[in-house]
C-alpha positions as CSV (number, residue, x, y, z in Angstrom):
1,X,23.3,88.8,154.8
2,X,24.8,90.6,157.9
3,X,24.9,94.6,158.3
4,X,28.5,94.8,156.8
5,X,27.5,92.9,153.6
6,X,24.2,95.0,153.4
7,X,26.3,97.9,153.4
8,X,29.2,96.6,151.2
9,X,26.8,95.6,148.5
10,X,24.1,98.3,148.9
11,X,24.7,99.8,145.5
12,X,23.6,96.5,144.1
13,X,20.7,96.1,146.3
14,X,19.3,99.4,145.2
15,X,19.0,98.2,141.7
16,X,15.4,96.6,141.2
17,X,17.0,93.9,138.9
18,X,19.2,92.6,141.6
19,X,18.1,93.7,145.1
20,X,18.6,91.5,148.2
21,X,17.5,88.2,146.5
22,X,19.7,88.9,143.5
23,X,22.8,89.6,145.8
24,X,22.1,86.6,147.9
25,X,22.3,84.6,144.8
26,X,25.8,86.0,143.9
27,X,27.1,85.3,147.5
28,X,25.8,81.8,147.2
29,X,27.4,81.3,143.7
30,X,30.7,79.6,142.5
31,X,32.3,81.2,139.4
32,X,35.2,79.3,137.8
33,X,37.8,81.4,136.0
34,X,39.9,79.7,133.3
35,X,43.0,81.9,133.0
36,X,44.2,84.5,135.3
37,X,45.8,86.8,132.9
38,X,44.5,89.7,130.7
39,X,40.8,88.8,130.6
40,X,40.8,86.9,134.0
41,X,42.1,89.9,135.7
42,X,39.3,92.3,135.3
43,X,36.7,89.6,135.3
44,X,37.8,88.1,138.5
45,X,38.2,91.6,140.2
46,X,34.9,92.6,139.4
47,X,33.4,89.3,140.5
48,X,35.1,89.6,143.9
49,X,34.0,93.2,144.4
50,X,30.3,92.2,143.3
51,X,30.3,89.6,146.1
52,X,30.6,86.4,144.3
53,X,30.9,84.0,147.2
54,X,33.5,81.6,145.8
55,X,35.7,82.0,142.9
56,X,38.1,79.4,141.6
57,X,41.0,80.6,139.5
58,X,42.7,78.1,137.3
59,X,46.0,78.9,135.4
60,X,49.5,77.2,135.2
61,X,51.6,80.3,134.4
62,X,53.7,82.7,136.5
63,X,53.6,86.4,136.5
64,X,56.0,87.9,134.2
65,X,57.2,91.7,133.7
66,X,55.4,91.6,130.2
67,X,52.2,90.8,131.8
68,X,52.1,93.9,133.8
69,X,50.8,96.0,130.9
70,X,47.4,94.6,130.9
71,X,47.0,92.0,133.7
72,X,46.1,94.3,136.4
73,X,45.5,91.6,139.1
74,X,49.3,91.3,139.2
75,X,52.0,93.7,140.6
76,X,55.7,94.1,140.2
77,X,56.4,92.9,143.6
78,X,54.6,89.4,142.6
79,X,56.8,88.7,139.4
80,X,57.9,85.2,139.6
81,X,54.8,84.0,141.7
82,X,52.1,81.6,140.2
83,X,49.2,83.9,138.6
84,X,46.6,82.1,140.6
85,X,48.6,83.0,143.9
86,X,49.1,86.6,143.2
87,X,45.4,86.7,141.8
88,X,44.2,85.1,145.0
89,X,46.1,88.0,147.1
90,X,44.5,90.6,144.9
91,X,41.2,89.5,145.3
92,X,41.2,88.9,149.1
93,X,42.7,92.4,149.5
94,X,39.7,93.8,147.7
95,X,37.0,91.7,149.4
96,X,38.2,89.5,152.2
97,X,34.9,88.1,153.1
98,X,34.8,85.6,150.0
99,X,36.4,82.4,149.2
100,X,39.1,82.2,146.5
101,X,40.4,78.6,145.5
102,X,43.9,79.1,143.6
103,X,44.6,76.1,141.4
104,X,48.0,76.0,139.6
105,X,47.3,73.5,136.8
106,X,46.3,73.3,133.3
107,X,42.7,71.4,133.9
108,X,41.7,69.0,131.3
109,X,39.8,65.7,130.8
110,X,37.9,64.6,133.8
111,X,39.7,67.0,136.1
112,X,38.1,69.9,134.0
113,X,34.7,68.3,133.9
114,X,34.7,68.1,137.7
115,X,35.8,71.7,138.2
116,X,33.2,72.8,135.6
117,X,30.4,70.7,137.2
118,X,31.0,72.3,140.7
119,X,30.5,75.9,139.3
120,X,27.3,78.1,138.8
121,X,29.0,79.8,135.7
122,X,32.3,79.3,133.9
123,X,34.4,82.2,132.5
124,X,36.7,81.0,129.6
125,X,39.6,83.7,129.8
126,X,42.1,81.6,128.1
127,X,44.2,82.2,124.8
128,X,44.0,79.3,122.8
129,X,41.3,77.3,120.9
130,X,42.2,73.9,122.5
131,X,41.4,75.0,125.9
132,X,38.3,77.0,124.7
133,X,36.9,73.8,123.0
134,X,37.5,71.7,126.0
135,X,35.9,74.1,128.4
136,X,33.0,74.2,126.1
137,X,32.6,70.4,126.0
138,X,32.7,70.4,129.7
139,X,30.1,72.9,130.0
140,X,27.7,71.4,127.6
141,X,28.2,68.0,129.4
142,X,27.5,69.6,132.9
143,X,24.7,71.9,131.6
144,X,26.6,74.9,133.0
145,X,26.7,78.4,131.3
146,X,29.7,79.5,129.7
147,X,30.9,83.4,129.1
148,X,33.7,83.2,126.6
149,X,36.1,86.1,125.8
150,X,38.8,86.8,123.5
151,X,41.0,89.9,122.8
152,X,44.2,90.4,120.4
153,X,45.5,93.5,118.9
154,X,42.8,96.1,118.8
155,X,39.9,93.5,118.5
156,X,38.0,91.8,121.2
157,X,34.8,89.5,121.3
158,X,32.3,88.1,123.8
159,X,29.4,85.7,124.0
160,X,27.3,83.5,126.3
161,X,26.7,79.8,125.6
162,X,24.0,78.6,128.1
163,X,23.7,74.9,127.9
164,X,20.6,75.1,130.0
165,X,18.7,76.9,127.1
166,X,17.8,74.3,124.2
167,X,17.8,77.1,121.8
168,X,21.3,78.4,122.7
169,X,24.3,77.5,120.6
170,X,27.6,76.3,122.0
171,X,30.9,77.6,121.4
172,X,31.5,74.6,118.7
173,X,28.5,75.8,116.8
174,X,30.3,79.2,116.3
175,X,33.8,77.8,116.0
176,X,33.6,74.1,114.9
177,X,36.4,72.0,116.5
178,X,37.3,70.7,112.8
179,X,37.7,74.4,111.7
180,X,40.9,75.8,110.5
181,X,41.3,78.6,113.1
182,X,44.8,79.9,113.9
183,X,45.8,80.7,117.4
184,X,47.4,84.0,117.6
185,X,49.5,85.0,120.8
186,X,49.9,88.4,122.3
187,X,53.4,87.7,122.6
188,X,53.8,87.8,118.8
189,X,50.9,89.9,117.9
190,X,50.5,92.5,120.7
191,X,47.3,93.5,122.5
192,X,46.0,97.1,123.4
193,X,46.1,97.1,127.2
194,X,42.5,98.6,127.8
195,X,40.9,96.1,125.4
196,X,41.2,93.2,127.8
197,X,39.7,95.5,130.5
198,X,36.7,95.9,128.4
199,X,36.1,92.4,127.5
200,X,36.9,90.9,130.8
201,X,34.8,93.4,132.7
202,X,31.9,92.4,130.1
203,X,32.6,88.7,131.1
204,X,32.1,89.5,134.7
205,X,28.8,91.3,133.8
206,X,27.3,88.4,132.0
207,X,28.3,86.2,134.6
208,X,26.6,88.4,137.5
209,X,23.5,88.8,135.2
210,X,23.2,84.9,134.8
211,X,23.6,84.2,138.5
212,X,21.4,87.2,139.7
213,X,18.8,87.0,136.9
214,X,19.2,90.4,136.1
215,X,18.7,91.7,132.4
216,X,19.2,89.3,129.3
217,X,22.4,87.5,128.6
218,X,24.3,87.6,125.4
219,X,23.2,83.9,124.5
220,X,22.6,83.6,120.7
221,X,24.8,86.7,120.2
222,X,28.5,87.6,119.4
223,X,29.6,91.1,120.3
224,X,32.5,92.2,118.4
225,X,34.6,95.2,119.6
226,X,36.9,97.3,117.3
227,X,39.2,99.0,119.8
228,X,40.6,101.5,117.1
229,X,37.2,102.9,116.2
230,X,35.5,102.2,119.4
231,X,32.7,100.5,117.7
232,X,30.5,97.4,118.6
233,X,29.1,94.9,116.2
234,X,26.6,92.4,117.2
235,X,26.1,89.1,115.2
236,X,23.2,86.5,115.8
237,X,24.2,82.9,116.3
238,X,22.0,80.0,115.6
239,X,22.4,76.7,117.2
240,X,23.8,74.2,114.8
241,X,21.8,70.9,114.8
242,X,24.8,69.0,113.3
243,X,27.2,70.3,116.1
244,X,29.6,67.7,117.1
245,X,29.3,68.8,120.6
246,X,25.7,70.0,121.4
247,X,23.8,68.9,118.3
248,X,23.6,65.3,119.8
249,X,21.8,66.6,122.8
250,X,19.0,68.2,120.9
């Protein structure tokens, strides 16, 4: 690290759990963020501020006026722009010393697998089960840890699925692909603006911990947040030996 980096990240370096070595791990890391909306905005902003050396944003949508109530990476002046381009501008304005790759696409199949395999950690900030399951399959195949978050109305959830740990469940252990889970959209159900900030910031925190080695991750636990009561509930998650995604690799 040069003198400017030592000063910029000095408050991290002062933490015994991170220090210079942990901060260098962050600078050397590549985080893939799937979704540049409500969850992806706060998550990516904190990753950039913290000095993650390379962040890739993947999203095929454009900034809309209705996004601005909660998607804090975007501005009124950037309505109509691709979200990944708007996000890249915001992240580089915050920290011009890092690399941002903006991909306006809906990554899937071999392309998704390629992107996941190149990452240190993947953040699933998407809003539908099809994408979540596709990202989970790619993370299990590439042995890359996944930080998954979700938020709707006043309810949020977050967990870590670490394919590197043989005891850690994957997303499909918790929500089997054949399960009858219904997608619900903010456009029809609404979402409390600060809720996505709470969950997205926690996604960034879990990614930073995984990369730097600080603390203990949420692998094996699901955190549920009730935004009305401001109450957290922690639920243990076990790996399913019969899981169609990770069970065969046990």
